[in-house]
N, C-alpha and C positions, 0 to 999 in steps of 0.2 A: 603516515600522517603525523604531523607534530601537534603537540597539545597547544591550546591557546594560552594567552597570558593569564586568563581567568583561572585555569587549572593550576598554574604555577602559584598563583596568589592564594589559592585555597589551601596549599600545602602549609602555609604559615598561619592559617586561621585556627588550627587545633591548639588551643592555649592550655597551659597547665594552671593549676590553682595559683601558683606563684605569679605567673604572668597576669592573671586576672586581677590579682591583688594590686599589682604594680600599674596596671593599665586601667583599673576601674571596672565596675561590674558591667558586663556586656548588655545585661537586661535593662540598664539604665540609659542606654543609647536612644536618642530620639528615633521614633519610628521611621521618619524619612531616611535617616542615615542607614538604618538596617536594611530598608528596601534597596537603597542605592548599592550597597555592598552585595546583596544577594542576587540582584538583578544583573550583576556582571557575569553570572554563571547560569548555565542552562537549568531548566526546572528539575529535571532528573538528577543532575550532578549536585544541585543545591539540596537534595533530600538528605544527604549525609550531614548537613549542618544543622538540622532540626534539633539535635539534642544540646546544642551550644547554650540556649537560653529560650525562655518563653517567647520573646517578641520575634526571634528568628524562626522559631517553630511555627508561629502564626503566619508569618510571611510565606514560609516554605508550603505550609498546608493549603493556603489560598491559591498558590501557583499550581499545585498539582491538581486541584479540582478542575482546572481547564487545561486538559492535555494539549501539548504542543506536538505536531507531527515530527516524527524522527525517522531516520532510515535504518533499516536492518540490512547489512551487507552479508549476504550468504557466501561463505568461502568454502570450496570443496576440501575434503580431508586430504592433507598432505603429510603422509608419514605420522609419527607420533609426537610431533612438536607441541601440540596443544589439544586439550580436551573440549575446546570451544568450537562451535559451528559457525562462527561469524562474529561481527562486531555491531554494536549499536552506535549510531553516529548522530550527534546533535549538530544540525547545520544552522547557520545564522540566517533564518529566513527573513529577517528584517535587514539583511545586507543591502547596501546601496548599489551594489554591482560594480561595474567597471573592471579594470584589470588588476587592481589591488587585490592580492590573495588573502588579506586579512579582513575580518576575523576568520580564522581557519575553522575547519570542522573539529568538533570535540568528540573523542571516542570515549564511550561510557562503558564500564564492565557489564557483560551480560551473562546470562545463566542458561544458555542453550547448550546442553552437554551432548558430547558424542555418545555416550552410553545410552541416551534416550532416543537418539535420532540416527544412529549408525546405519549406513546404507540408504538413507532416505534423503530426498531432495527437498528444498524449501519451495513450496507451491505458492505461498503468498501470505497475506495477514487478514484475520477476521476484523471487520470494522467496529463491531460493538464491544468486544472484549480485549482487543489489541493482541490477541495471541497469534503466534506464527503457526502455520500448518505445514507438516512434513509428510511426505508419503512417497510410494514408489508402486505404481499399479502392476508392474511387471511381476513382482514376487510377493509383496507384502499384502496382507489382508487388513492391515491397520493404518489408520490415520492418527498421527501424533500431534497434539496441540500443545504449544509451549508458551508460557508468558515469559518474554526474554528479560524482564526486569526482576521478577520474583523467583523464577525458576519453576513455578508450579507447572505441571504437565499432566496430561490426560490422553488415554489411548482409546480410540473408537474402532471397534470391529465392524468394517464396511464389506467384508467378504471379497469375492473376486470381481475386479473392475475391468472394463475395457480401456480405460485411460485414467489419468489423474483427475481427481474431482475438481470442478469449477466452483471457486468461491463466489459467493453472491454478495454484491455491493448493496448498500442501503438497508433499510428496515431497522428496527429497534433491537433485533436479536441476530445472532450469527447463524448462518446456514451455508450449505453447499449441495451441489447437485452432481450426479455421476450416472453413468450407464453401467448396469450390472452385466457381467459377462454372461452371455447365453440368453439374455432376456431382452424382449422388445419393450423394455420399460425404462423410463428415467426414474432414479431414485432421489428423493428430496429429503435432506436432513436438516432439522431445525433445532436450535438450542432454546429451551424454555426454562424458566424458573419453576421449580416444583412448588405446588400449592402449599402455603403455610411455612415455607422454609427458605433457607438461602441456597440449598443444594440445587444443582442444575440437572436437567435431563435432556437427552437428545431423542427426538421423535424421528421415525423413519416412515415415509410415505411413498408409495409407489405411484408413478404418474404414467397413465396410458398414453402412448405415442401415436399421434395421427399419421396417416400415410405419408404425408408430405416430409416427415422427418425421418423416415426409415433409412434413407440415403445418408442423412446427417449422422444417424446413430452408428452406421457402419464406417463412416470415414471421419469420425471425430470432428464434425463441422461446427459444433457449437463453440462460439468463441467468447461469449460474455453473457453474464446474467445479473439482473438487478431486481431488488425487491422494492415496490413502490406501492404504498397504501395496501399492503396485503396481497398484492398480485405480483407474480414473478414473470418478468419479460426476458425472453431468451433470444439472442441475436446469433444468426448463423453466418457462415463465410460468404454467402450470397448476398448478405445484407437484408435478409427478410427477418421478421420479427414474430415470435411465438409467445403465447401467454399461458400461465398456469394460475388459475384462481384457486388460491389456497383456502378460501372460505367456502368453496363449493361443497355440496353434499348430495347424495352419499358418495363414499369412495368407490372406485379410485378416482383421483384427480386426473384431469386430461390436459394434454398439451396441444393447443390449437393454434393454427396459423392466423395471424391478424390481417385484415384487408388493408395493408399499408404498403406503399410502393417501396421497392428496394432502396436501401440507403445509398446504393451506388448511383442511382439516378440523379443524386443531388451533388455529386462530386464534379469538380471542374473537368471539363473535356480535355483530353490530351494528357491527364495525369498518368505518367507511366507506372505508378505505384497504386493506381485506383483499385485494381483487382485484389490487392493485399491490404486494402484500407482497414477491414474489419479487424484484421490480425494485429494491427497497429493502433487500434482504438479500444475504448472502455466505456461500457455502460455505467451510469451512476445516477443515484437519486439526488434531486436538489429542489427544495421547496415544494414537495409533492409532484414533481415532474420528472420524466425520464430523459436524461440527457446522454448523448454519445460524444465523447471527446476524442478526437483523432489527432495523432501527431503527424505533421507533414514533414516528410523526410527527403533528404537530398544526399548526394554522394559524399562519403567521408574520405578522410585521408588515409591511404593504405598504411598498414603497420608491419606487413610481412610480405614475402616474396611469393606466396602462393596466389597465382592470378585467378584461379577459380573461386577463391574466397574473397579476396580484397575487392573484386569487382562488385561485390554485393554490399560492401560496407556502407552503412547509411548513418546519418546524423539528423537530429531535430532542427528544423529551421523555422517552424511555425506550428500553430495549434488551430484547429477548426472545431466548433461545437455545434451540435445539432439537437434540436428538441423534438420528441416523438409527439405527433399530433394524431391520436388514434381516431378521433372523430372525423378529422379531415383526411384520413388515409395517406399521410405524408410526414416527411421530416422537414423541419424549417430550421434555417441557420440562425444561430444565436450570435449577435454582435456585442452584446453586453450582458454580464451576469447580474441578476437581480439583487437588490439590497447590498449588504456588505459581504457578498459571498466570494469565497476563493476556492479553488479546486486543487486537489492533489491527485496525480495520476502516476501510476507505475504498473508494471506487470504483476498481476495477482492481488493488487490493492488499489482501489480509487475511491475517493470520497470527497464530499463538499463540507466546508467549515464556515462558521461566521468569523470574519476577520476581527470583529469587535470582541469576540470571545476567545480568540487564539493570539497569544502574546507575539507580537512582532509581525503578524501576518498582513499582507497587502490585499485590499479588496479588489474585485474585478481582474484578479490574475490567476494564472494556472502555474502551479509548481509541478515540474515534471522530472522524470529521470531519463537521461540519455543513455541507453545501453546499446553500445555498438556490437556488432556481431563478432563472434570468435573464430579462431582458425582451429579446426580439429586436428590438423596435422602438427601445429605448433603446441596444441593444448594450452592456449592462452587467449586472452581477449585484450582490447584496447582500453580497458578500464571503464569506470562508471563515472558519470557526472550528473549533477542536478542543476536545474535552471528555473528561470521565472519568464513567463510569457505574459505581456501585458495586453488584454483585450482592448483597452482604450488606445494604446499606441499601435497595436497590430504587429508587434515584433517581439523577439526574444531579447529581454533586457540584458541577461548575462547568463553564463554557465560557470559552474565551479567544479573541479575534479573532486571525486570522492575516493576512488581508488586509481592507482596507477596501472600501467600495462603489466600484465602478469597472468597468474592462473585464472581459469574462467570463473567468474563471479557474477552476482546479480544483486541489485539494490531495490528495496521495496519500502514504500511509505507505510507507517503504522502509527497508531495513536496509543502511546504507552499508558498502561493502567497499573497502578500500584496499590 
């Protein structure tokens, strides 16, 4: 990826005292000029300009108070060429689309280090804290949480698991769920602020599994989880929904199947990918409601000669949104997002934002990551792309490449926290 013109411009902004004397004091610049200069740079990249002067620091601080979604591109370890486990990418979410490749994505230094995450894969991102989650259920008993901007990291002992934890969308705090090996119980982990202090603590609660989900426990059939108003909703591969009332007492919590028709009953007849719809969709919370956002896929362009792999290459051609109606026992299709809402969806991280509070963001649009399948024989993939789907127009407005064809990688939306 090449840097944007904004990056090149910032290289000349670091002025010496002599330069300032010749050019005049920067803090005497009119505020509108300060903003115009800084707003040519992404919020995270502009953070390094805060020490220049007070007015610049004020503008940078106000931008960082409203996090803008960025992409973390996880890259597999390839030799000893780098101690980093990926790159943070600032994409121009206010881009007008079209075939013009500019403005280009901007790569920002990140602090996810190999020594903290060696042997672990990136599971996704936690919505509240913006931290990335690394784990490997096969051999590691620990989940590693890393802030890719500050480098702060934390290790959580989760014991022996049957599969990687599933990160929970929505809610005011971070949480994830997992099946403990050898137990007919689901384990719910929640982050809470400790009383009277800034330190955080993680609580662990076991959830009794009803008989309907014993098969799901055995075959890893849970595909997505969301926290909405203190209730956790769990979606399985058959399109059925279960709930965990985290406010219920006494323990243990229970996982119960809701009297809601399968999500598959609402998918278009004849959709050859309907049986895998849940695997290509994400639960998220939006304005106190549970939504399911599904990528509509079609055949992609083959990139290698292995027929058994290229036959399954898929690409995003549309998006469908459904709302959970518990009282009505059904899912209803959503044609328009309420208010000034925009949605960001990717594997391991999906969330809704207010476009009026997110710099450059379009309302009634869905920002997605187009991750094509990889070829294990080639040990490479066809790259990652991000794009925008307009609910009003009912079409994908544009896609832009994030990575080129190369080693297997994945891209995840996250909200940076500094």
